[in-house]
N, C-alpha and C positions, 0 to 999 in steps of 0.2 A: 307492683303488678308484674313488671318485666322480670325482676329478680325472683319473685315467687314462682312464675311460670318456668323459668330456667331451672330452678331447684327441683320443681316437681318433675320436669322431664328428665333431668339427670338421675332421678331416683326411681324411674320406671323399672319394674321387675317383671319377670316371667317372659321376657322377650329374647329372641335370638339376636344375632348380630349381622350387620351388613358392613363388611370391612371392620373398622374399629368402632362402629356405632351400633347401639342396640336397635333392633328392628322395631319401629313404631307401627308401620302399616304393612300388612301382608295380604295379597290377593292370591288365591290358589285355584287355578282352573276355572276362572270366571267365564261363564257362557250365558248369553242372553239371546233367546229366540222370540221373534214376534211372528206367530203363525209358522209359516214354512221358511221365513227369512231369518238368517243368523246374523245378528248385529255385532255381537262380540263372541269370539271363538277361542276358548281355552286360554285366557289371559292370566298370567302369573306375574306378580311384582313383589319385591321386598324393598322397603324404603326405610332408611335409618333415621334416628333422632337427629334433629337439627339439619336435615338434608333438604336442599331445594331440588326437587325432582320435576322434570317436565315430561308430559305426555303429548306428543306432537304427531300430526298427520293431516292429510287432506280432508276436506269436508266429506262427511259420510263414512269415515273409516272406523267409527265406533268409539272414539275417545270420550265423547260426552256421555254416552250410555255407560261406559266403564266408570266414569266419575260418579254418575247417579247411583250405580250399584255400590260404590265405595261409601257414598254419603248416606245410603239407606233410603233413597228416593225411588229406587227401582229394585225389585227383587230378582236375583239371578235365577235363571233356569237351572243352573248347576254351578258348583264351585263354592268357595268359602272366603269370607273377609275376616281378618283379625286385626285388632288394634291393641298394641302393647301386650300381645300374647293371648288376648281374650277373643273368642269367637263371637262376632257381632252380626253374623250373616242374617239372623232373623230379627234383629233389633231395628226399630224404626229410627229415623234420622235424629229425633230429639233424645234418644237414649244412647247415642254414640258420642264419644269424646272428639267430635269434629265440628267444624263450622265451614260455611261456604261464602264465597264472594262471586256473584254472578256478573255477566256482561251488562245486564240491565240493572242499574243501581236502584235498590229499593230503599226509599227514605220516607220518614214520617214528617210531612211538611208542617204539621201543627206542633212539632217539637223543636227545641233548639238543637244545635249540633251536639252539645254535651248530653242532652236527653236522648238523642238518637243513639249515641255511643253506649249510654248506660242502660238502654232498653232491656237487653238480655239479663243484665245484673238485677234489674227490678223484677223481672219475671222469676228470677231464681231466689227472690226474697232477701237480697243483700240490702243492708241498712243504707239509708239515704246518704249519710256522711261518707261512708265507704264508697258508695257509688260515685259520688262527686269526685272523690280523691282518685279513684282508679280511672275514671273517664278522663280527668285532667292529665293524669300521667300518660295514658295511652295517646291522647291528642298530642302531647309533647313528643312522644316517640315517633309519631307519623308526621311531625313537622307542622302541626296546627296549634301550637301553644297560643292561648289567648283567643281562640276562635269559638270557645264553648258557648257563648251567648248568641252567636250568629244564627240567622235563619238559614237552613241548608240550601234553600233555593237561591240564595245570594252568592253561593260559592261557584267557582269555576269547575269544569269537568274533572280536572286533576285533583282539586281540593275535595270534591264529592267522592272521588275514588279513595282518597285517604280516609275520609269519614267511614266509608264502607269497610275498609281494612281495620280501622280502630274498633268499630263495632264487632267485627268478627273475631278480633284478637283479645278483647277485653276480658272475655270469659276464660282465657288461657286454655284453649283447646289443645289436645295432643297433636291434632292434624288440622291444617287449614287447606281446604280445597278451593281452587280458583279456576273458574270457567270463563276463558276469554275476557278477563276483566279490563283489558286495555284496548280492545278492538274499536271502541267508539271514539277514542281519542285521536287527534291529529298526529302526524308523524313526529314532530318535535316534542310534543307533550308525552307521546308514547315512549320516546327514548328517555326522557327525564324520569318518567314513572318506573321504567325498568330499573334504572339505577336506584331509585328510592325503594322499590320493592325488595331489592337485594339487600340494601342497607337495613331496612326494617326487619327483614327475616334474620339477618345476622344479629341484630340487637335483641330480638325477643327469643330467638332460639327455637321457635316452633317449626315443625316439619311442614314444608309447603309442597303441595302437589298442584302443579300449574298445567292446565290443559289449554292447548292453543294450536292453531294451524299456522301461526307465524313462526317460521324457522328462526328468524333473527332474534326474536324474544327468547325462544327456547335455548338457543345456543349461547346467548350473552348472559343469561341469569342462572342457569341450572348447574348443579354439581354433576348430575347425571340426567340423561334423558332416554326415553324409549320412543321409537318411531313405529306408528301403527299404519297398517294397510289392510283393507278388507276384513276388519274385525280382529286381526292378529297383530301381535308385536313382532315386527320384522327383525329389529336389532335394538340393543340398548347398551349404554356405556357413557363415559365422560364425553362432553362435546368435542374436545380436541381429537379423541380417538375416532368418533364417528365422522368427523369432518376430514381428517387426514388419512385414516385407514379404514374406510367402511368395508363391510363384507359384501354388500350387494350393490348392483347398479342403481336400484331404486333409492337406497339411502344415500349413495354418492350424489345423486342428482337432486335430492330433496333440499338440503341446506345450501343454498347458493348455486352458482353456476359450475357445472362440471362437464368436461369433454370426456365422453366414453368412447374409446378407440378400440376397435377389434384388431387383434394382431396374433402373432405366433411367437412362442418362447424360443429364443435363440440359445440361451444358456444361463449360467449364473455367474455373479461377480460380487464379492464383498457382502455376502448375505442377501443380495437382491437378485431378481431375475432380469435378464436382458431380453427385451421384446422388440420385434420388428412390427411397426404399426404406422399407418398413414404415410408410408414412404420414408420413415426414419427409424433409427435404432437407438434405444435409450434404456436406462435401468429403471426398474420399478420396485418399490418396497412391497413386501408381503407381510400382512399383519400377523401379530403373535398367535392369533387363534386359527391361522390358516396353514395348510400344507402347501409348500411351494409347488407350482405346476411343473411338470416334467418338460424337458427340452423337446421341441417339436410339437407341443400341444397348443391348442388355441387358448387365447387369453383375452380378457377385457381389461383395459387399463384406464384408470381415471387420471386426468390431468386438469388442474384448475387454472383459470386465467392468470393468477398470481404466480403460478409455477412455470410460466413460460417467459423467456427473456429474449428481447430483440437482439439482433447481431450475433446469433449463434449458428451452429451447423447441424442441428438435428433435423430440421425441416427447412424447406425453401418455399417461398410464397410471395404474394403481392398484397400490399395494404389496400383494402377496399374502403375503410372508413376509420376516422379518428374522432373520438368523443372526449371532450374535456369534462371531467367529473369533480373538479375542485382539488381534492387531495391526490388524485391519480388520473391517468389517461387510459381510455379503453381503445385498443386497436383491434380492428376486424381484419384478419389475415386469411386470404384464400390460398390454401396450399396448392402447390403444383400437382400433388397427388389427389386432389379433389375436395376434401372437407375444408370448412372455414372454421378457424379457431379465434377465440377472443383472447387478447393478451392485455393484462393489467400491469401498468408500470407507474411508479411514483416519480420517475425522472422524465425530463423533457428530452426525448431521444433524438430529436432532429429528424424524425421520420414523418412523412406526409402521404396522403392518398396517391396511389400509383407507384410508390417505391417498391422495388424488389428487396425483400429482406430474408434473412435467415433467422430461425428461432432455435433456442436451446431449451430443453426440458430440465428444470432444476429439481423437480420432485414429481413422483407419480406413484400410484398404488394399484395393485391388482385387485379386482373385484369380481364377484360372481355375477353372471348375467350377460346377455347379449349387448354389445356396444351399439352406439347410435352414430358414431363417426361425426361428431360436430356439436 
């Protein structure tokens, strides 16, 4: 099953390329209106074979509606959907080479785990012996070898999620669409399933499109991700790029904590711009896709808590709070210039509440948009 699926996906023809991958899923100008409200506004995506792609954004941003249009569950007002180079915009869900895993797990309680996994194969007329073999193989792939005869209601939440994955993958779809599949799990199990999802995706080679509001999941699993806001894609790219060199203040502030400081460009140094902000002067990187701002112009700069170091000379301030987080400490430092910054440090710095400290900026990036100074 896994080998057959990988061979079939490697042999896809008629598709363009994303980087060095053939394009499996393409959306061009997808728009969806409900009456006078526009839920999705001119969304375009190209996702390659074997890629793990995340569509992330706050609740109500249009990501689930986009997923439903890609799946054939919602008809777009305008735009086109292609799978492996074939226009499937007008095809219903059952006629597309896709499968879905939802947040609410659908299971047939009168069937065994293996029968649940093989259900789609049975509907497609696959012989019983092959159904058993492929279901067992897929259960092994998702880490449930030997669970085939179990009642699905006896399984834990994480195990039930694996059954849902196995059932969705056993038919070897070209595209697997996942809509918030881990949101019902507790934090520890969610972290475990993130690692398992990535392993399974690598093993089977299927293109995954993962829709979530959970920035941590999107950042940790995806090869690339797109951030949505108000029905539009704001920015897309590899997680490292969007985290370290976002183009916009919205994307900077979305995955994790970001301090957005308003300042003025002082000059340039070693390919970076020097900025005066929050009472300090420091260098900030400019992403490859950006034109460096001119000297004397206003700039918004992103600094993350891990990019601030105690005992520096960029800023001066006073420690207002210290939080022990296990692997690191979080310091809340009120700057003499006004804003309060969070500092993340893995070391025991010997600093406590009330101490006067200096901070050094070790990394920063220029972004578009007004800063929030804190």
